[in-house]
C-alpha positions, 0 to 999 in steps of 0.5 A, a space after each residue: 499499500 505504500 506505492 508513491 503518488 505520481 499524477 497531480 491528482 494523486 499527489 494532491 489527494 495523498 497530501 490531503 489524506 495525510 493532513 486530515 488523518 494526522 499522518 506523515 504520509 500515505 500510499 496511493 493504495 492505503 484505505 482511508 477507513 483502515 487508516 482511521 478515517 470516518 464520516 467527519 474526516 471524510 467531509 473535511 477531505 471532500 471540502 479540502 479536495 474541492 478547494 483544490 479543484 478536485 470534484 469528489 463527494 462523500 459517496 466517492 470516499 466511501 466507495 473508492 477509499 484509496 488515493 488512486 481510486 479517488 484521483 481517477 474519480 476526480 479526473 472522470 468528473 472534471 474540475 468543478 463538476 457539481 451534480 446540481 445546477 445552482 439556482 438564482 437567489 432572491 435575497 428576500 426569499 432565500 430557500 430553506 431545507 426540508 427540515 427547516 420547513 418542517 420546523 416552521 410548520 410545527 411552530 406555526 400550527 402547534 402554538 398551544 404547546 411549548 416548542 420542542 425545537 428550542 435548544 439550550 446549551 449550558 456551558 460551565 465556565 472557568 478562568 476569568 469571566 468578564 461579562 462585557 467582554 463575553 457579550 462582545 465576543 458572542 455578538 462578534 460570532 452573531 455578526 460572523 454567521 449570517 444563518 444565525 440572523 435568519 427569519 422565516 415566513 411563508 409566501 402566498 404560494 405556500 413556500 417557506 423562505 428565509 431572509 438574512 438580516 444584515 445586523 441584529 443585536 444579541 439578546 443578553 441577560 445576566 442573572 444569578 441562581 438565587 434570583 431565579 429559584 435555582 438553575 432548574 427553575 431558570 432553565 424551565 423559565 427560559 424554555 417557556 420563552 419561545 421565539 417568533 420565527 419572523 423576528 431575528 435573531 433566534 438566539 439569546 445568551 444568559 450569563 448565570 452566576 452561582 456564587 463564584 461559579 459562572 455558566 453561559 446559557 445559549 438558547 436558540 431555535 433548532 431552525 437556525 443551528 444544529 449540533 455541529 454548529 454548537 461545536 463550531 460556536 464553542 470553538 470560535 467563542 474560546 478562540 475569539 475570547 483569547 484574541 486569536 484570528 478566526 478564519 474567513 466566515 462562511 458565505 452561505 449563498 452558494 450552498 443556498 443556491 445549490 439547495 434550491 437547484 437540487 435534483 429532487 426527481 433523481 433523489 426520489 427515484 434513488 430512495 424509491 429503489 432503496 426502500 423497494 420491497 420493504 415489508 412495512 414500517 418498523 415501530 418498536 414502541 408499540 411492542 415494548 410499551 406498557 401503557 394502555 395505548 392512550 397518548 399522554 404528554 411526552 416526558 423526556 428522559 435519558 439513560 447514559 451508558 459509558 462504553 469502554 473501547 474494548 477493541 471496537 476502534 481497532 476492529 473498525 480500522 482493521 475491517 475498513 468500517 466506520 464506527 457509525 456503520 457499526 452502530 447503525 448495523 447493530 442497531 438494525 440487528 437489535 431492532 430485528 430481534 425485538 420486532 421479529 423481522 429481518 428487514 427493518 428501518 429506522 431514522 438516522 440524522 445526517 450532517 448534510 455538510 458533504 454537498 453543495 460547497 466547501 467549508 461547510 465543516 466550519 459553517 454555522 446553520 442547520 444542515 442536518 436531515 433525518 432520513 431512513 436507514 434500512 438494514 436487511 438481515 441474512 441469517 447465515 451472513 457474518 456480523 462483519 459481512 453485515 456491516 460491510 454490506 450496510 456501509 456500501 448500501 448506505 453510501 450509495 445514498 449519500 448523494 441523495 440525503 438532501 431529500 426531505 423525509 416526507 418526500 422519501 416516505 411518499 416515494 416509499 408508498 406513504 406513511 410512517 416508516 420508523 419510530 426510533 432514531 440513531 444519531 452519531 454525533 461526530 462533531 469537531 472538538 474545541 481545545 480549552 488551552 491555558 489556565 489564565 484564559 476563559 475555559 469551558 469545563 463542562 457542557 450539556 445540551 437540553 432539547 426534547 424527545 421527538 421519537 419514542 426512542 433515540 440512540 445518540 452516540 458520542 465519541 469521547 476520549 477514545 471510547 463511545 458514550 451511548 445516550 438513550 433518550 426516550 419518552 417515559 410516558 411510553 417506555 419504562 426505564 427498566 425496558 430501556 435499560 434492558 435494551 441498552 444492555 443487549 446493545 452493549 452485548 452486541 458490540 462486545 460480541 462483534 469485537 470478540 467474534 466478528 465472524 459469528 453468523 447473524 443467526 447465532 447472535 442470541 437476540 431476544 424475542 419481542 416477548 422476552 424484551 417486554 420483561 424488565 431487565 434483572 
């Protein structure tokens, strides 16, 4: 695998491979994923390659994997080739993503309930905290990122559009926990104060003092930012507060033009083929719930499970499989056992940052989307064989992840497809350097459950943290704990016996899973 690169495209890509993977050099036949690449690094690679004039996509990275094969793909595509034709933009009526459209209609028509798409990020601060300086730094970030200054409205023809204000002032408050009845009461009161989507910014900041301890509460509407964006904002907040130069701000106009010019017909056909023959939706909550069937208000709860690495990363690299694929494939395997079917589907949140334009890895806005992930189980197939096939099947749809879930469901024949969600939060990280500067020593995000059960996976210090968020009004905690135990068992089985056939994984039946663990 150490053949030296020769053609210009190979030389460029070899340098980019080494850069994003943190290696001194790579050979033209080295596999990106066996070297430690994953989905977030693939996005960085694609964006850097595009900036260098090489037109590759995340799908190319997953399918071709090596410098030599990717260079050939870039040569075949030609410089600057893009799959969609950018559209002309009206600055007063800019396009929105399908997810933003859904958030808008929820806010418009579900006015009687608290907005479930309001997000709170609470940062524990250490070091010198100067309120005025912190406020100015946050205002600078708001000035830098146009998509944070978006407002939303519906046109007479029914389309939802956005407008980016030239300037907005960040709403800023300072308070103490003693004045607000404690931190929990403060968070509840803040959450009850929603946003008017027609009045930017859909973001506010509260500096909370608790004796000598300070916390920064950032509250925003999900329609303007995703989890990746929160990581970017945290990184830039610390860098700007230290007086460091920040990179050129992301200009969203090319991405928005790409968004408006997407080939929806091709995407619908791709999803129709991908979901063809699906026997029906995969609805887990109905088989596990102990309620009497009456809908009650959601009661968000969560179960955190720290997971030692136990060779999982080494396994993934050896077999050229991403950790995200491991999680998705084994979740499908678990769902198959719990529902008694060999063809399952669940939701997955995709970053949406591998298309349209470069530099999306440092952009702040809402780029994510929720799409179906289908897993077909073959009893005689090995666990590793299953994961390799799942990775290839899901990679084939990377160029079509921009299509909205409602469109995908219609392409599949209509109706709800799933009630569980998998989120692999492989976000860029921030460094908190220096004891004499502002630092973030802890971070917690508060949002609302949108599905009865979601598995959120966060890589952390060389291991995975599993977070099961669930609606306690529909699922009992012992049931969720038992499900979590079985998922962890599957992960350990994979690393200890990767060649084990799917049929011998010892999954529980739906009737067994109803019984509380222990």
